[in-house]
DRENZALO-426439 format. One record per residue (C-alpha): residue number from 1; residue in one letter; z, x, y negated. Coordinates in nm, 2 decimals. Each point is the difference from the previous one (the first is absolute). Layout:
BEGIN
+-----+-----+--------+--------+--------+
!   n ! res !     pz !     px !     py !
+-----+-----+--------+--------+--------+
! NUM !   a !      Z !      X !      Y !
...
+-----+-----+--------+--------+--------+
***
This chain:
BEGIN
+-----+-----+--------+--------+--------+
!   n ! res !     pz !     px !     py !
+-----+-----+--------+--------+--------+
!   1 !   m !  16.39 !  14.24 ! -12.24 !
!   2 !   t !   0.27 !   0.06 !  -0.21 !
!   3 !   t !   0.33 !   0.09 !   0.19 !
!   4 !   p !   0.33 !  -0.18 !  -0.19 !
!   5 !   a !   0.31 !   0.21 !  -0.07 !
!   6 !   p !   0.24 !   0.05 !   0.30 !
!   7 !   m !   0.24 !  -0.29 !   0.02 !
!   8 !   s !   0.38 !   0.07 !   0.08 !
!   9 !   r !   0.16 !  -0.13 !   0.29 !
!  10 !   d !   0.17 !  -0.31 !  -0.19 !
!  11 !   e !  -0.34 !  -0.07 !  -0.15 !
!  12 !   v !  -0.15 !   0.01 !   0.33 !
!  13 !   d !   0.25 !  -0.23 !   0.17 !
!  14 !   f !  -0.01 !  -0.23 !  -0.33 !
!  15 !   a !  -0.35 !  -0.03 !   0.04 !
!  16 !   i !  -0.02 !  -0.05 !   0.39 !
!  17 !   v !   0.26 !  -0.31 !  -0.05 !
!  18 !   g !  -0.24 !  -0.15 !  -0.27 !
!  19 !   l !  -0.27 !   0.06 !   0.25 !
!  20 !   v !   0.14 !  -0.14 !   0.30 !
!  21 !   a !   0.11 !  -0.33 !  -0.21 !
!  22 !   a !  -0.34 !  -0.03 !  -0.12 !
!  23 !   h !  -0.13 !   0.02 !   0.36 !
!  24 !   d !   0.23 !  -0.26 !   0.12 !
!  25 !   r !  -0.09 !  -0.25 !  -0.27 !
!  26 !   i !  -0.36 !   0.07 !   0.08 !
!  27 !   s !   0.04 !  -0.01 !   0.37 !
!  28 !   a !   0.15 !  -0.34 !  -0.06 !
!  29 !   a !  -0.27 !  -0.13 !  -0.21 !
!  30 !   m !  -0.27 !   0.13 !   0.21 !
!  31 !   y !   0.11 !  -0.17 !   0.32 !
!  32 !   a !   0.05 !  -0.31 !  -0.20 !
!  33 !   l !  -0.34 !   0.02 !  -0.10 !
!  34 !   d !  -0.11 !   0.04 !   0.36 !
!  35 !   a !   0.17 !  -0.31 !   0.10 !
!  36 !   h !  -0.11 !  -0.21 !  -0.31 !
!  37 !   p !  -0.17 !  -0.33 !   0.09 !
!  38 !   g !  -0.23 !   0.06 !  -0.28 !
!  39 !   l !  -0.13 !   0.28 !   0.16 !
!  40 !   v !  -0.10 !  -0.20 !   0.31 !
!  41 !   v !  -0.19 !  -0.25 !  -0.21 !
!  42 !   l !  -0.20 !   0.29 !  -0.18 !
!  43 !   r !  -0.08 !   0.16 !   0.33 !
!  44 !   g !  -0.17 !  -0.32 !   0.09 !
!  45 !   d !  -0.39 !   0.02 !   0.08 !
!  46 !   d !  -0.12 !  -0.29 !  -0.18 !
!  47 !   l !   0.10 !   0.05 !  -0.34 !
!  48 !   r !  -0.20 !  -0.08 !  -0.31 !
!  49 !   g !   0.02 !   0.03 !  -0.39 !
!  50 !   k !   0.28 !   0.11 !  -0.17 !
!  51 !   t !   0.23 !   0.03 !   0.30 !
!  52 !   r !  -0.26 !   0.20 !   0.17 !
!  53 !   r !  -0.02 !   0.23 !  -0.33 !
!  54 !   v !   0.37 !   0.00 !   0.03 !
!  55 !   a !  -0.01 !   0.15 !   0.36 !
!  56 !   i !  -0.27 !   0.24 !  -0.07 !
!  57 !   e !   0.23 !   0.15 !  -0.28 !
!  58 !   t !   0.34 !   0.00 !   0.18 !
!  59 !   l !  -0.08 !   0.08 !   0.39 !
!  60 !   p !  -0.15 !   0.35 !  -0.08 !
!  61 !   r !   0.30 !   0.05 !  -0.30 !
!  62 !   l !   0.24 !  -0.06 !   0.29 !
!  63 !   d !  -0.15 !   0.25 !   0.21 !
!  64 !   v !   0.04 !   0.25 !  -0.26 !
!  65 !   l !   0.35 !  -0.09 !  -0.04 !
!  66 !   w !   0.07 !   0.08 !   0.35 !
!  67 !   s !  -0.17 !   0.32 !  -0.04 !
!  68 !   q !   0.22 !   0.10 !  -0.30 !
!  69 !   f !   0.30 !  -0.12 !   0.17 !
!  70 !   a !  -0.08 !   0.21 !   0.35 !
!  71 !   a !  -0.05 !   0.29 !  -0.26 !
!  72 !   v !   0.33 !  -0.05 !  -0.20 !
!  73 !   r !   0.19 !  -0.04 !   0.34 !
!  74 !   s !  -0.15 !   0.32 !   0.13 !
!  75 !   v !   0.08 !   0.20 !  -0.29 !
!  76 !   l !   0.35 !  -0.14 !   0.01 !
!  77 !   d !   0.04 !   0.08 !   0.36 !
!  78 !   r !  -0.10 !   0.35 !  -0.06 !
!  79 !   v !   0.25 !   0.03 !  -0.29 !
!  80 !   k !   0.27 !  -0.12 !   0.23 !
!  81 !   t !  -0.08 !   0.25 !   0.26 !
!  82 !   v !   0.00 !   0.27 !  -0.26 !
!  83 !   r !   0.30 !  -0.09 !  -0.17 !
!  84 !   g !   0.19 !  -0.04 !   0.36 !
!  85 !   e !  -0.05 !   0.34 !   0.09 !
!  86 !   r !   0.29 !   0.16 !  -0.17 !
!  87 !   s !   0.29 !  -0.14 !  -0.18 !
!  88 !   r !  -0.07 !   0.23 !  -0.31 !
!  89 !   p !  -0.39 !   0.04 !  -0.01 !
!  90 !   g !  -0.12 !   0.32 !  -0.11 !
!  91 !   d !  -0.28 !   0.11 !  -0.24 !
!  92 !   d !  -0.27 !  -0.06 !   0.24 !
!  93 !   e !   0.11 !  -0.33 !   0.09 !
!  94 !   l !   0.09 !  -0.10 !  -0.37 !
!  95 !   h !  -0.37 !   0.11 !  -0.06 !
!  96 !   e !  -0.15 !  -0.22 !   0.25 !
!  97 !   l !   0.21 !  -0.30 !  -0.06 !
!  98 !   t !  -0.10 !   0.03 !  -0.40 !
!  99 !   v !  -0.34 !  -0.01 !   0.06 !
! 100 !   l !   0.03 !  -0.28 !   0.25 !
! 101 !   l !   0.22 !  -0.23 !  -0.24 !
! 102 !   r !  -0.14 !   0.11 !  -0.33 !
! 103 !   g !  -0.34 !   0.13 !   0.06 !
! 104 !   p !  -0.32 !  -0.19 !   0.05 !
! 105 !   v !  -0.06 !   0.01 !   0.36 !
! 106 !   l !  -0.15 !  -0.30 !   0.09 !
! 107 !   p !  -0.39 !   0.00 !  -0.04 !
! 108 !   l !  -0.16 !  -0.35 !  -0.09 !
! 109 !   a !  -0.34 !  -0.12 !   0.02 !
! 110 !   p !  -0.15 !  -0.19 !  -0.31 !
! 111 !   d !   0.07 !  -0.32 !   0.20 !
! 112 !   g !   0.37 !   0.11 !   0.06 !
! 113 !   m !  -0.03 !   0.08 !   0.37 !
! 114 !   v !   0.21 !   0.32 !   0.09 !
! 115 !   v !  -0.26 !   0.27 !   0.09 !
! 116 !   d !   0.04 !   0.18 !   0.33 !
! 117 !   d !  -0.23 !   0.29 !  -0.09 !
! 118 !   p !   0.02 !   0.08 !  -0.36 !
! 119 !   l !  -0.25 !   0.27 !   0.01 !
! 120 !   a !  -0.27 !  -0.26 !   0.14 !
! 121 !   g !  -0.21 !  -0.22 !  -0.26 !
! 122 !   a !   0.13 !  -0.04 !  -0.34 !
! 123 !   p !   0.30 !   0.13 !  -0.16 !
! 124 !   p !   0.28 !  -0.22 !   0.05 !
! 125 !   n !   0.26 !  -0.09 !  -0.27 !
! 126 !   w !   0.33 !   0.15 !   0.11 !
! 127 !   v !   0.33 !  -0.17 !  -0.05 !
! 128 !   t !   0.35 !   0.05 !   0.07 !
! 129 !   a !   0.21 !  -0.18 !   0.27 !
! 130 !   m !   0.24 !  -0.16 !  -0.23 !
! 131 !   g !  -0.28 !  -0.10 !  -0.25 !
! 132 !   l !  -0.19 !  -0.16 !   0.28 !
! 133 !   a !   0.31 !  -0.19 !   0.15 !
! 134 !   q !   0.07 !  -0.14 !  -0.36 !
! 135 !   e !  -0.37 !  -0.11 !  -0.04 !
! 136 !   l !   0.02 !  -0.13 !   0.37 !
! 137 !   e !   0.30 !  -0.23 !  -0.11 !
! 138 !   r !  -0.19 !  -0.15 !  -0.30 !
! 139 !   a !  -0.31 !  -0.03 !   0.20 !
! 140 !   s !   0.16 !  -0.18 !   0.32 !
! 141 !   a !   0.18 !  -0.24 !  -0.24 !
! 142 !   e !  -0.36 !  -0.08 !  -0.14 !
! 143 !   v !  -0.14 !  -0.06 !   0.32 !
! 144 !   t !   0.32 !  -0.23 !   0.08 !
! 145 !   g !  -0.07 !  -0.19 !  -0.28 !
! 146 !   t !  -0.35 !  -0.03 !   0.09 !
! 147 !   l !   0.07 !  -0.13 !   0.37 !
! 148 !   d !   0.28 !  -0.23 !  -0.14 !
! 149 !   g !  -0.24 !  -0.16 !  -0.20 !
! 150 !   v !  -0.24 !  -0.04 !   0.30 !
! 151 !   q !   0.29 !  -0.12 !   0.21 !
! 152 !   s !   0.10 !  -0.25 !  -0.30 !
! 153 !   a !  -0.35 !  -0.13 !  -0.01 !
! 154 !   y !  -0.02 !  -0.05 !   0.40 !
! 155 !   a !   0.32 !  -0.18 !  -0.02 !
! 156 !   e !  -0.14 !  -0.22 !  -0.28 !
! 157 !   i !  -0.31 !  -0.10 !   0.16 !
! 158 !   a !   0.17 !  -0.07 !   0.33 !
! 159 !   a !   0.24 !  -0.23 !  -0.17 !
! 160 !   r !  -0.29 !  -0.16 !  -0.15 !
! 161 !   f !  -0.19 !  -0.08 !   0.35 !
! 162 !   e !   0.35 !  -0.06 !   0.19 !
! 163 !   p !   0.01 !  -0.37 !  -0.14 !
! 164 !   l !  -0.33 !  -0.07 !   0.11 !
! 165 !   t !   0.06 !   0.18 !   0.36 !
! 166 !   k !   0.31 !  -0.22 !   0.02 !
! 167 !   a !  -0.19 !  -0.34 !  -0.10 !
! 168 !   l !  -0.25 !   0.07 !   0.25 !
! 169 !   d !   0.25 !   0.08 !   0.27 !
! 170 !   r !   0.16 !  -0.35 !  -0.10 !
! 171 !   a !  -0.36 !  -0.16 !   0.01 !
! 172 !   r !  -0.08 !   0.14 !   0.34 !
! 173 !   a !   0.33 !  -0.12 !   0.16 !
! 174 !   a !  -0.08 !  -0.33 !  -0.15 !
! 175 !   a !  -0.33 !  -0.02 !   0.12 !
! 176 !   e !   0.12 !   0.08 !   0.36 !
! 177 !   a !   0.28 !  -0.25 !   0.00 !
! 178 !   l !  -0.26 !  -0.29 !  -0.13 !
! 179 !   g !  -0.21 !   0.11 !   0.27 !
! 180 !   y !  -0.27 !   0.02 !  -0.28 !
! 181 !   a !  -0.27 !   0.23 !   0.11 !
! 182 !   a !  -0.23 !   0.00 !  -0.30 !
! 183 !   t !   0.29 !   0.08 !  -0.24 !
! 184 !   g !   0.09 !   0.26 !   0.22 !
! 185 !   s !  -0.33 !   0.16 !   0.00 !
! 186 !   e !  -0.01 !  -0.05 !  -0.35 !
! 187 !   v !   0.31 !   0.21 !  -0.04 !
! 188 !   e !  -0.15 !   0.26 !   0.22 !
! 189 !   r !  -0.26 !   0.05 !  -0.25 !
! 190 !   l !   0.19 !   0.00 !  -0.30 !
! 191 !   d !   0.25 !   0.29 !   0.22 !
! 192 !   v !  -0.33 !   0.21 !   0.00 !
! 193 !   r !  -0.08 !  -0.05 !  -0.34 !
! 194 !   l !   0.37 !   0.09 !  -0.12 !
! 195 !   a !  -0.02 !   0.31 !   0.21 !
! 196 !   e !  -0.32 !   0.10 !  -0.13 !
! 197 !   a !   0.14 !  -0.06 !  -0.35 !
! 198 !   t !   0.31 !   0.18 !   0.08 !
! 199 !   f !  -0.20 !   0.30 !   0.11 !
! 200 !   d !  -0.22 !   0.03 !  -0.30 !
! 201 !   a !   0.33 !  -0.04 !  -0.23 !
! 202 !   m !   0.15 !   0.31 !   0.22 !
! 203 !   c !  -0.30 !   0.20 !  -0.04 !
! 204 !   d !   0.06 !   0.00 !  -0.37 !
! 205 !   l !   0.36 !  -0.09 !  -0.05 !
! 206 !   l !  -0.01 !   0.17 !  -0.33 !
! 207 !   d !  -0.25 !  -0.25 !  -0.13 !
! 208 !   t !   0.04 !  -0.30 !   0.12 !
! 209 !   a !   0.14 !  -0.34 !  -0.16 !
! 210 !   g !   0.07 !  -0.18 !   0.35 !
! 211 !   p !  -0.13 !  -0.25 !   0.21 !
! 212 !   p !  -0.33 !  -0.20 !  -0.10 !
! 213 !   s !   0.11 !  -0.28 !  -0.15 !
! 214 !   a !  -0.26 !  -0.23 !   0.17 !
! 215 !   l !   0.14 !   0.13 !   0.32 !
! 216 !   a !   0.36 !  -0.09 !  -0.09 !
! 217 !   a !  -0.11 !  -0.31 !  -0.11 !
! 218 !   e !  -0.19 !  -0.09 !   0.34 !
! 219 !   i !   0.34 !   0.14 !   0.20 !
! 220 !   e !   0.22 !  -0.23 !  -0.23 !
! 221 !   a !  -0.24 !  -0.31 !   0.07 !
! 222 !   v !   0.01 !   0.05 !   0.37 !
! 223 !   t !   0.36 !   0.04 !   0.03 !
! 224 !   a !   0.05 !  -0.29 !  -0.24 !
! 225 !   r !  -0.20 !  -0.23 !   0.24 !
! 226 !   l !   0.17 !   0.10 !   0.32 !
! 227 !   a !   0.31 !  -0.06 !  -0.17 !
! 228 !   d !  -0.12 !  -0.32 !  -0.09 !
! 229 !   l !  -0.13 !  -0.07 !   0.37 !
! 230 !   t !   0.33 !   0.10 !   0.13 !
! 231 !   r !   0.19 !  -0.23 !  -0.22 !
! 232 !   l !  -0.24 !  -0.28 !   0.12 !
! 233 !   r !   0.05 !   0.09 !   0.34 !
! 234 !   d !   0.39 !  -0.03 !  -0.06 !
! 235 !   a !   0.00 !  -0.31 !  -0.21 !
! 236 !   y !  -0.29 !  -0.19 !   0.18 !
! 237 !   p !   0.24 !  -0.22 !   0.18 !
! 238 !   d !   0.20 !  -0.10 !  -0.31 !
! 239 !   r !  -0.31 !  -0.06 !  -0.18 !
! 240 !   v !  -0.21 !  -0.18 !   0.26 !
! 241 !   r !   0.29 !  -0.21 !   0.06 !
! 242 !   r !   0.05 !  -0.11 !  -0.38 !
! 243 !   l !  -0.38 !  -0.05 !   0.03 !
! 244 !   r !   0.03 !  -0.26 !   0.25 !
! 245 !   a !   0.29 !  -0.16 !  -0.18 !
! 246 !   a !  -0.21 !  -0.02 !  -0.30 !
! 247 !   v !  -0.31 !  -0.14 !   0.20 !
! 248 !   d !   0.27 !  -0.29 !   0.11 !
! 249 !   e !   0.06 !  -0.06 !  -0.36 !
! 250 !   v !  -0.36 !  -0.03 !  -0.10 !
! 251 !   a !  -0.06 !  -0.25 !   0.30 !
! 252 !   a !   0.30 !  -0.19 !  -0.13 !
! 253 !   a !  -0.17 !   0.01 !  -0.37 !
! 254 !   e !  -0.33 !  -0.10 !   0.16 !
! 255 !   d !   0.16 !  -0.28 !   0.16 !
! 256 !   e !   0.16 !  -0.13 !  -0.35 !
! 257 !   t !  -0.32 !   0.04 !  -0.16 !
! 258 !   g !  -0.18 !  -0.20 !   0.27 !
! 259 !   r !   0.26 !  -0.27 !  -0.02 !
! 260 !   a !  -0.06 !   0.01 !  -0.38 !
! 261 !   y !  -0.40 !  -0.04 !   0.03 !
! 262 !   a !   0.08 !  -0.29 !   0.23 !
! 263 !   v !   0.18 !  -0.20 !  -0.26 !
! 264 !   a !  -0.23 !   0.12 !  -0.25 !
! 265 !   n !  -0.33 !  -0.12 !   0.19 !
! 266 !   e !   0.19 !  -0.33 !   0.07 !
! 267 !   k !   0.12 !  -0.05 !  -0.34 !
! 268 !   i !  -0.28 !   0.15 !  -0.20 !
! 269 !   a !  -0.37 !  -0.06 !   0.01 !
! 270 !   n !  -0.24 !   0.28 !   0.02 !
! 271 !   p !   0.28 !   0.25 !  -0.08 !
! 272 !   g !  -0.22 !   0.31 !   0.01 !
! 273 !   l !   0.20 !   0.22 !   0.18 !
! 274 !   p !  -0.13 !   0.30 !   0.19 !
! 275 !   p !   0.05 !   0.04 !   0.37 !
! 276 !   a !   0.36 !  -0.02 !   0.10 !
! 277 !   p !   0.12 !   0.35 !   0.09 !
! 278 !   d !   0.00 !   0.13 !   0.37 !
! 279 !   a !   0.06 !   0.36 !  -0.02 !
! 280 !   v !   0.27 !   0.02 !   0.28 !
! 281 !   p !  -0.21 !   0.04 !   0.31 !
! 282 !   a !  -0.19 !   0.26 !  -0.13 !
! 283 !   l !   0.32 !   0.17 !  -0.14 !
! 284 !   r !   0.15 !  -0.03 !   0.37 !
! 285 !   a !  -0.33 !   0.17 !   0.15 !
! 286 !   h !   0.04 !   0.28 !  -0.22 !
! 287 !   l !   0.36 !   0.04 !   0.07 !
! 288 !   a !  -0.10 !   0.01 !   0.35 !
! 289 !   q !  -0.27 !   0.28 !  -0.08 !
! 290 !   l !   0.28 !   0.19 !  -0.17 !
! 291 !   d !   0.22 !   0.02 !   0.31 !
! 292 !   q !  -0.31 !   0.13 !   0.20 !
! 293 !   l !  -0.07 !   0.27 !  -0.24 !
! 294 !   h !   0.37 !   0.09 !   0.02 !
! 295 !   r !  -0.03 !   0.02 !   0.37 !
! 296 !   e !  -0.30 !   0.22 !  -0.04 !
! 297 !   q !   0.20 !   0.24 !  -0.26 !
! 298 !   r !  -0.31 !  -0.03 !  -0.24 !
! 299 !   w !   0.22 !   0.06 !  -0.28 !
! 300 !   p !  -0.25 !   0.03 !  -0.28 !
! 301 !   r !  -0.16 !  -0.33 !   0.10 !
! 302 !   l !   0.32 !  -0.18 !   0.03 !
! 303 !   a !   0.12 !   0.11 !  -0.35 !
! 304 !   d !  -0.33 !  -0.14 !  -0.14 !
! 305 !   e !   0.03 !  -0.31 !   0.18 !
! 306 !   l !   0.36 !  -0.05 !  -0.05 !
! 307 !   s !  -0.05 !  -0.01 !  -0.38 !
! 308 !   v !  -0.31 !  -0.24 !   0.05 !
! 309 !   v !   0.23 !  -0.25 !   0.19 !
! 310 !   e !   0.30 !   0.04 !  -0.26 !
! 311 !   r !  -0.26 !  -0.04 !  -0.27 !
! 312 !   s !  -0.16 !  -0.29 !   0.17 !
! 313 !   v !   0.35 !  -0.19 !   0.10 !
! 314 !   a !   0.08 !   0.04 !  -0.41 !
! 315 !   e !  -0.33 !  -0.14 !  -0.09 !
! 316 !   a !   0.02 !  -0.32 !   0.25 !
! 317 !   r !   0.35 !  -0.07 !  -0.11 !
! 318 !   e !  -0.10 !   0.00 !  -0.36 !
! 319 !   r !  -0.32 !  -0.19 !   0.08 !
! 320 !   a !   0.20 !  -0.27 !   0.19 !
! 321 !   a !   0.26 !  -0.04 !  -0.28 !
! 322 !   h !  -0.29 !  -0.02 !  -0.25 !
! 323 !   l !  -0.19 !  -0.29 !   0.20 !
! 324 !   r !   0.30 !  -0.18 !   0.07 !
! 325 !   e !   0.10 !   0.04 !  -0.39 !
! 326 !   a !  -0.38 !  -0.14 !  -0.05 !
! 327 !   a !   0.07 !  -0.31 !   0.23 !
! 328 !   e !   0.32 !  -0.06 !  -0.16 !
! 329 !   g !  -0.14 !   0.01 !  -0.35 !
! 330 !   l !  -0.22 !  -0.28 !   0.07 !
! 331 !   l !   0.26 !  -0.23 !   0.08 !
! 332 !   r !   0.20 !   0.11 !  -0.31 !
! 333 !   r !  -0.28 !  -0.05 !  -0.21 !
! 334 !   r !  -0.03 !  -0.36 !   0.13 !
! 335 !   a !   0.37 !  -0.03 !  -0.05 !
! 336 !   e !  -0.04 !   0.14 !  -0.35 !
! 337 !   l !  -0.27 !  -0.25 !  -0.07 !
! 338 !   r !   0.22 !  -0.29 !   0.10 !
! 339 !   g !   0.27 !   0.11 !  -0.21 !
! 340 !   r !  -0.21 !   0.03 !  -0.31 !
! 341 !   l !  -0.16 !  -0.30 !   0.04 !
! 342 !   d !   0.33 !  -0.17 !   0.03 !
! 343 !   a !   0.10 !   0.17 !  -0.31 !
! 344 !   y !  -0.29 !  -0.10 !  -0.19 !
! 345 !   r !   0.05 !  -0.38 !   0.12 !
! 346 !   a !   0.36 !   0.02 !  -0.13 !
! 347 !   r !  -0.12 !   0.13 !  -0.34 !
! 348 !   a !  -0.24 !  -0.30 !  -0.02 !
! 349 !   g !   0.30 !  -0.22 !   0.08 !
! 350 !   r !   0.18 !   0.15 !  -0.31 !
! 351 !   l !  -0.31 !  -0.05 !  -0.20 !
! 352 !   g !  -0.02 !  -0.36 !   0.08 !
! 353 !   l !  -0.32 !   0.08 !   0.22 !
! 354 !   a !   0.10 !  -0.10 !   0.33 !
! 355 !   e !  -0.19 !  -0.31 !   0.02 !
! 356 !   h !  -0.30 !   0.12 !  -0.17 !
! 357 !   a !  -0.29 !  -0.13 !   0.24 !
! 358 !   e !  -0.25 !   0.30 !  -0.02 !
! 359 !   l !   0.29 !   0.24 !  -0.01 !
! 360 !   a !   0.16 !  -0.17 !   0.30 !
! 361 !   v !  -0.34 !   0.01 !   0.19 !
! 362 !   r !  -0.02 !   0.40 !  -0.05 !
! 363 !   h !   0.34 !   0.02 !   0.11 !
! 364 !   r !  -0.07 !  -0.16 !   0.31 !
! 365 !   t !  -0.30 !   0.19 !   0.07 !
! 366 !   a !   0.18 !   0.29 !   0.00 !
! 367 !   q !   0.31 !  -0.11 !   0.18 !
! 368 !   d !  -0.24 !  -0.13 !   0.27 !
! 369 !   l !  -0.13 !   0.36 !   0.02 !
! 370 !   l !   0.31 !   0.18 !   0.02 !
! 371 !   y !   0.15 !  -0.21 !   0.26 !
! 372 !   t !  -0.28 !  -0.05 !   0.24 !
! 373 !   s !   0.01 !   0.21 !   0.31 !
! 374 !   p !  -0.19 !   0.23 !   0.01 !
! 375 !   c !   0.02 !   0.07 !  -0.39 !
! 376 !   d !  -0.31 !   0.07 !  -0.20 !
! 377 !   l !   0.15 !   0.27 !  -0.21 !
! 378 !   p !  -0.29 !   0.07 !  -0.25 !
! 379 !   a !  -0.07 !  -0.38 !  -0.04 !
! 380 !   a !   0.39 !  -0.07 !  -0.05 !
! 381 !   t !   0.02 !   0.27 !  -0.24 !
! 382 !   r !  -0.31 !  -0.14 !  -0.19 !
! 383 !   a !   0.16 !  -0.35 !   0.01 !
! 384 !   m !   0.33 !   0.11 !  -0.13 !
! 385 !   v !  -0.18 !   0.21 !  -0.30 !
! 386 !   a !  -0.19 !  -0.33 !  -0.09 !
! 387 !   y !   0.31 !  -0.20 !   0.03 !
! 388 !   l !   0.19 !   0.26 !  -0.25 !
! 389 !   r !  -0.31 !   0.03 !  -0.26 !
! 390 !   y !   0.01 !  -0.36 !  -0.03 !
! 391 !   l !   0.34 !   0.00 !  -0.05 !
! 392 !   n !  -0.05 !   0.22 !  -0.26 !
! 393 !   e !  -0.26 !  -0.19 !  -0.16 !
! 394 !   l !   0.19 !  -0.32 !   0.01 !
! 395 !   t !   0.29 !   0.17 !  -0.20 !
! 396 !   e !  -0.24 !   0.15 !  -0.25 !
! 397 !   r !  -0.16 !  -0.33 !  -0.09 !
! 398 !   g !   0.36 !  -0.15 !  -0.02 !
! 399 !   h !  -0.01 !  -0.20 !   0.35 !
! 400 !   q !  -0.33 !  -0.22 !  -0.11 !
+-----+-----+--------+--------+--------+
***
């Protein structure tokens, strides 16, 4: 080992100040490393993949850094002891301080660990205290960067899973509030799957995209379904009240249709109408079933049945209006035919055919059919068409 040239007292003191400053910086960095959250992650027992490889590389390296830091501190303690014995160190002290401060006094194994017994095993690599301190600063900053990356990945994965955890918490609270055990058990099942997915992600957080999309979709679906059921529970009184009012409207519409049917059956022969609408009794029975489902808190079934009733009410109202229109349409058709017959009669008068015998017979036939109750609309239509055709023939022949 080469002995460096003796240092002066000023050189010694300047070197000591530099080593103390480096030691203090390294000390702060090492204790920050020891408390780093990323280190807790790398010390986990179930790491896999890229994260496990980083742990295998980083944890032994951290042990090396602590070994080197302890060695630098030991040298610094010895330097302080030697320098503190006399205000003006003699040649022996300056020689020892020179060796401690500038000499390669620290033996390192190939893996960087400080060797306790330099004479045993392979020859070590001897380094100076200040050189090792400088390398320690660089290496500790590098390890800190690695741990920062681990912690950042941990925070990112946690942030990706957190919305799903909160969504399940809301879903669980909603299921409990609804008293809906089936969905509650589904929430628990998803909670287990989320915990497993979170664990898997954290085992290799440096190479994980986040929660499985299928799991996220299922959690979103059950959360949305429970939110819908909660809204249903809260809105049910208003919805069923509106439904009852709508059923009353259907009842009134069916009564009006019934009256239109009665007139049509009286005035029109063989009207060909379908049976009169009578949906109200079934609708009111269905409403009673809804109330029973509400009392039993059978929310999914209630949601389905409520939609069915709302749709049935709308269809019944539409059917009643359609059938009423059909019945009243028969009467309007009769009125239309009467009006057309009168118009054709007036035309015949203007053409001087009012007294035409055969034309008058055809007119009387059509008129009798249209003004007889009940009216045979098909026969009346044919008779009126026959009258019009004969009128047109007479007009074309020049009133012959």
